[in-house]
C-alpha positions, 0 to 999 in steps of 0.5 A: 402159700405165696401167690406167685408159687408154682402151686397157687398158680396151678390152683388158679389156672387148672383148678384143684383136684376137686372142689364141692360146696358144703352146707355146713356152718364153718366158723374161723376164730382169730385174735378174739374175734369170729372173723368169719361165719359162713354156711358157704364154704367149700371143701377144696382138695388141692391133692387127693388126700384130704380137703381144705376149707376155702371161705368166701371173701364176702363171708369175712367180717368187715375190717379184718381182711385186706388184699393186695393187687392181683397178679396176672393169674388172678391171685392176691395175697392177703392180710388177716389182721385183728387188734393184736395180731396178723397174718399174711397166710391168705390167698384170694382167688379173683377168677377161675374155678376158685373165683371168690374164694380165700384160702387161709393156712389152717394153722393161721387161725387160732381155731376152726369149727364146723357147726360146733365141733372144733377142727383138727388139723384139717376138715374131714373128708366126707367121703372117708370113714373110720371104723373101730372094731373090737378084736380077740386076734392076738397082737405081739409088737417087737422091736429089734427082737424084744417083745414091748407089747402083747394082747388079745383084747384090742381095738382095730381101727380101719380108715379109708385108703389107709392101713389098719392100726391096732390099738392095745390096752396100756397094761398090755405094753412093757414099761421099762422100755418106754419114755414119755415124749413131748410130742403132740400131733392133731388128727381131724378124725381122732383128736389130739395124740401124745407119744411115747419113745421106746429105748431098746438094747440102748437104741431110741426109737422116737415117738413109736407109740401114740395114744389118745387121752380125749379122742373125738366122739367117733373115735371114743373106742380108742380112749387111752389105748396105745398104738404102734407105727406098723412101719417102724416095729414088727407087729405079729398077728396071731403069730404072723409078722405083718408086712411093713 
Protein backbone atom coordinates (compact mmCIF):
# COMPACT_ATOMS: atom_id res chain seq x y z
CA UNK A 1 0.00 0.00 0.00
CA UNK A 2 1.48 3.34 -1.06
CA UNK A 3 1.60 6.11 1.56
CA UNK A 4 -0.30 8.45 -0.77
CA UNK A 5 -2.96 5.96 -1.79
CA UNK A 6 -6.58 6.74 -0.98
CA UNK A 7 -6.82 3.69 1.29
CA UNK A 8 -3.70 4.63 3.26
CA UNK A 9 -4.80 8.22 3.75
CA UNK A 10 -8.26 7.10 4.88
CA UNK A 11 -6.70 4.75 7.45
CA UNK A 12 -4.49 7.55 8.78
CA UNK A 13 -7.15 10.23 8.92
CA UNK A 14 -10.37 8.33 9.70
CA UNK A 15 -8.92 5.23 11.28
CA UNK A 16 -9.66 1.57 10.52
CA UNK A 17 -12.93 -0.31 10.93
CA UNK A 18 -11.62 -1.51 14.31
CA UNK A 19 -8.32 -1.77 16.17
CA UNK A 20 -7.52 -3.86 19.22
CA UNK A 21 -4.30 -4.63 21.08
CA UNK A 22 -3.46 -8.29 21.60
CA UNK A 23 -1.30 -9.98 24.27
CA UNK A 24 -0.20 -12.66 21.79
CA UNK A 25 3.47 -12.93 20.94
CA UNK A 26 3.85 -12.01 17.26
CA UNK A 27 7.08 -12.52 15.32
CA UNK A 28 8.18 -11.77 11.77
CA UNK A 29 10.85 -13.71 9.87
CA UNK A 30 12.61 -12.05 6.94
CA UNK A 31 15.83 -12.90 5.12
CA UNK A 32 16.91 -15.47 7.75
CA UNK A 33 16.33 -13.08 10.66
CA UNK A 34 13.61 -12.39 13.23
CA UNK A 35 13.00 -8.75 12.38
CA UNK A 36 10.45 -8.20 15.15
CA UNK A 37 9.31 -10.05 18.25
CA UNK A 38 6.56 -8.35 20.26
CA UNK A 39 3.67 -8.80 22.66
CA UNK A 40 2.36 -5.34 21.76
CA UNK A 41 0.98 -6.06 18.27
CA UNK A 42 -2.45 -4.75 17.29
CA UNK A 43 -5.27 -6.42 15.40
CA UNK A 44 -6.34 -3.92 12.74
CA UNK A 45 -9.49 -4.49 10.73
CA UNK A 46 -9.05 -2.35 7.63
CA UNK A 47 -12.50 -3.68 6.62
CA UNK A 48 -15.08 -5.80 8.48
CA UNK A 49 -13.95 -9.19 7.15
CA UNK A 50 -10.66 -10.07 8.85
CA UNK A 51 -7.78 -8.35 10.68
CA UNK A 52 -4.12 -7.81 9.93
CA UNK A 53 -1.33 -7.46 12.45
CA UNK A 54 0.17 -3.99 12.77
CA UNK A 55 3.50 -3.92 14.62
CA UNK A 56 4.86 -1.15 16.90
CA UNK A 57 7.75 0.62 15.21
CA UNK A 58 9.90 0.21 18.32
CA UNK A 59 9.52 -3.58 18.13
CA UNK A 60 11.73 -3.88 15.03
CA UNK A 61 15.26 -5.11 15.39
CA UNK A 62 17.76 -2.29 15.02
CA UNK A 63 19.05 -1.67 11.50
CA UNK A 64 16.30 -3.45 9.57
CA UNK A 65 13.60 -0.76 9.22
CA UNK A 66 14.22 2.61 7.60
CA UNK A 67 11.69 5.31 6.83
CA UNK A 68 11.15 8.22 4.50
CA UNK A 69 9.88 11.63 5.57
CA UNK A 70 6.17 11.62 6.48
CA UNK A 71 3.58 13.22 4.24
CA UNK A 72 0.98 15.76 5.36
CA UNK A 73 -1.28 12.99 6.66
CA UNK A 74 1.42 11.58 8.95
CA UNK A 75 2.26 8.60 6.77
CA UNK A 76 5.76 7.40 5.99
CA UNK A 77 6.77 4.76 3.47
CA UNK A 78 9.44 2.44 4.78
CA UNK A 79 11.93 -0.19 3.69
CA UNK A 80 12.65 -3.43 5.48
CA UNK A 81 16.16 -4.45 4.48
CA UNK A 82 18.04 -7.64 5.25
CA UNK A 83 21.44 -8.83 4.13
CA UNK A 84 20.23 -10.36 0.86
CA UNK A 85 16.90 -8.74 0.06
CA UNK A 86 14.54 -5.91 0.93
CA UNK A 87 10.88 -4.93 0.63
CA UNK A 88 9.19 -1.56 0.36
CA UNK A 89 5.76 -2.95 1.25
CA UNK A 90 5.92 -1.02 4.52
CA UNK A 91 3.77 1.82 5.81
CA UNK A 92 4.45 3.73 9.07
CA UNK A 93 1.73 5.73 10.84
CA UNK A 94 2.90 8.79 12.78
CA UNK A 95 -0.36 10.27 14.00
CA UNK A 96 -4.03 9.42 14.37
CA UNK A 97 -5.52 6.19 15.79
CA UNK A 98 -2.69 4.06 14.33
CA UNK A 99 0.15 6.29 15.49
CA UNK A 100 3.39 4.39 16.13
CA UNK A 101 2.28 1.28 14.22
CA UNK A 102 3.78 -0.28 11.10
CA UNK A 103 1.83 -2.07 8.40
CA UNK A 104 3.68 -4.72 6.38
CA UNK A 105 2.08 -6.70 3.57
CA UNK A 106 1.62 -10.25 4.82
CA UNK A 107 3.34 -11.70 1.76
CA UNK A 108 6.34 -9.36 2.12
CA UNK A 109 7.74 -11.41 5.01
CA UNK A 110 9.03 -14.95 4.72
CA UNK A 111 6.90 -16.05 7.69
CA UNK A 112 4.69 -14.71 10.48
CA UNK A 113 4.13 -16.46 13.80
CA UNK A 114 1.73 -15.92 16.69
CA UNK A 115 3.23 -17.75 19.66
CA UNK A 116 4.60 -20.93 18.01
CA UNK A 117 1.96 -21.23 15.27
CA UNK A 118 2.56 -20.03 11.69
CA UNK A 119 0.08 -17.53 10.31
CA UNK A 120 -1.50 -18.43 6.97
CA UNK A 121 -2.75 -15.58 4.74
CA UNK A 122 -3.76 -13.32 7.67
CA UNK A 123 -4.32 -13.58 11.43
CA UNK A 124 -7.40 -15.42 12.62
CA UNK A 125 -10.22 -13.15 13.64
CA UNK A 126 -10.66 -13.59 17.42
CA UNK A 127 -14.41 -13.02 16.99
CA UNK A 128 -14.94 -15.78 14.42
CA UNK A 129 -14.80 -19.54 14.74
CA UNK A 130 -15.00 -22.78 12.81
CA UNK A 131 -17.15 -25.77 13.77
CA UNK A 132 -16.64 -29.08 11.95
CA UNK A 133 -19.42 -31.56 12.55
CA UNK A 134 -19.93 -35.10 11.20
CA UNK A 135 -23.15 -35.48 9.23
CA UNK A 136 -24.98 -38.45 7.71
CA UNK A 137 -27.09 -36.17 5.51
CA UNK A 138 -26.68 -37.23 1.91
CA UNK A 139 -24.64 -34.87 -0.26
CA UNK A 140 -24.77 -35.23 -4.04
CA UNK A 141 -22.66 -32.98 -6.26
CA UNK A 142 -23.45 -32.49 -9.94
CA UNK A 143 -21.88 -30.45 -12.71
CA UNK A 144 -23.82 -29.99 -15.95
CA UNK A 145 -26.18 -32.75 -14.82
CA UNK A 146 -23.37 -35.27 -14.22
CA UNK A 147 -22.95 -36.68 -10.70
CA UNK A 148 -19.31 -36.37 -9.67
CA UNK A 149 -19.65 -37.10 -5.93
CA UNK A 150 -22.14 -38.62 -3.52
CA UNK A 151 -21.76 -39.44 0.16
CA UNK A 152 -23.69 -39.90 3.41
CA UNK A 153 -20.57 -39.79 5.60
CA UNK A 154 -19.40 -36.19 5.53
CA UNK A 155 -17.97 -33.36 7.57
CA UNK A 156 -19.91 -30.10 7.54
CA UNK A 157 -17.78 -27.01 8.15
CA UNK A 158 -19.51 -23.95 9.60
CA UNK A 159 -17.50 -20.73 9.62
CA UNK A 160 -18.81 -17.48 11.10
CA UNK A 161 -20.50 -15.27 8.47
CA UNK A 162 -19.79 -17.72 5.62
CA UNK A 163 -21.92 -20.37 3.98
CA UNK A 164 -21.49 -24.01 5.07
CA UNK A 165 -18.97 -26.19 3.24
CA UNK A 166 -19.37 -29.93 2.81
CA UNK A 167 -16.29 -32.16 2.97
CA UNK A 168 -16.68 -35.60 1.39
CA UNK A 169 -14.47 -38.71 1.48
CA UNK A 170 -12.30 -38.92 -1.61
CA UNK A 171 -13.65 -42.43 -2.19
CA UNK A 172 -17.03 -40.82 -2.99
CA UNK A 173 -15.65 -38.87 -5.97
CA UNK A 174 -15.91 -39.90 -9.62
CA UNK A 175 -12.22 -39.59 -10.42
CA UNK A 176 -12.59 -40.03 -14.18
CA UNK A 177 -13.85 -36.43 -14.26
CA UNK A 178 -11.08 -34.89 -12.15
CA UNK A 179 -7.57 -33.67 -12.92
CA UNK A 180 -4.95 -32.58 -10.41
CA UNK A 181 -4.28 -28.82 -10.40
CA UNK A 182 -1.08 -26.93 -9.61
CA UNK A 183 -3.06 -24.33 -7.66
CA UNK A 184 -2.52 -23.89 -3.93
CA UNK A 185 -4.09 -21.38 -1.56
CA UNK A 186 -3.70 -20.56 2.13
CA UNK A 187 -6.41 -20.17 4.74
CA UNK A 188 -5.75 -18.79 8.22
CA UNK A 189 -8.15 -21.29 9.77
CA UNK A 190 -7.48 -24.39 7.72
CA UNK A 191 -3.97 -24.26 6.23
CA UNK A 192 -2.68 -24.92 2.70
CA UNK A 193 -5.20 -26.23 0.16
CA UNK A 194 -4.62 -28.21 -3.04
CA UNK A 195 -7.08 -28.37 -5.92
CA UNK A 196 -8.64 -30.52 -8.62
CA UNK A 197 -10.13 -29.36 -11.90
CA UNK A 198 -13.23 -31.09 -13.27
CA UNK A 199 -13.71 -31.86 -16.96
CA UNK A 200 -17.37 -32.54 -17.80
CA UNK A 201 -18.73 -33.00 -21.33
CA UNK A 202 -15.55 -31.47 -22.75
CA UNK A 203 -15.74 -28.34 -20.57
CA UNK A 204 -13.15 -27.54 -17.92
CA UNK A 205 -14.20 -26.33 -14.46
CA UNK A 206 -10.94 -25.12 -13.01
CA UNK A 207 -10.13 -25.63 -9.33
CA UNK A 208 -13.70 -26.53 -8.44
CA UNK A 209 -12.58 -29.00 -5.74
CA UNK A 210 -10.13 -28.42 -2.90
CA UNK A 211 -8.66 -30.46 -0.07
CA UNK A 212 -6.18 -30.13 2.80
CA UNK A 213 -3.49 -32.75 3.22
CA UNK A 214 -2.16 -31.26 6.46
CA UNK A 215 -4.76 -28.85 7.85
CA UNK A 216 -4.30 -26.82 11.00
CA UNK A 217 -4.98 -28.56 14.31
CA UNK A 218 -8.40 -26.93 14.71
CA UNK A 219 -9.44 -28.22 11.26
CA UNK A 220 -7.90 -31.70 11.51
CA UNK A 221 -11.27 -33.37 10.89
CA UNK A 222 -11.23 -32.31 7.23
CA UNK A 223 -7.81 -33.83 6.49
CA UNK A 224 -7.81 -35.45 3.02
CA UNK A 225 -11.52 -34.79 2.49
CA UNK A 226 -12.74 -33.07 -0.67
CA UNK A 227 -14.90 -29.95 -0.83
CA UNK A 228 -16.67 -28.41 -3.83
CA UNK A 229 -17.39 -24.75 -4.44
CA UNK A 230 -21.12 -24.58 -3.66
CA UNK A 231 -21.30 -21.51 -5.89
CA UNK A 232 -19.96 -23.34 -8.96
CA UNK A 233 -21.68 -26.73 -8.77
CA UNK A 234 -25.12 -28.14 -7.99
CA UNK A 235 -25.25 -29.46 -4.44
CA UNK A 236 -28.17 -31.60 -3.31
CA UNK A 237 -28.70 -32.11 0.43
CA UNK A 238 -30.95 -35.10 1.05
CA UNK A 239 -32.23 -34.64 -2.48
CA UNK A 240 -32.95 -30.91 -2.18
CA UNK A 241 -30.95 -28.56 -4.44
CA UNK A 242 -29.07 -25.94 -2.43
CA UNK A 243 -29.35 -22.32 -3.54
CA UNK A 244 -26.13 -20.94 -5.03
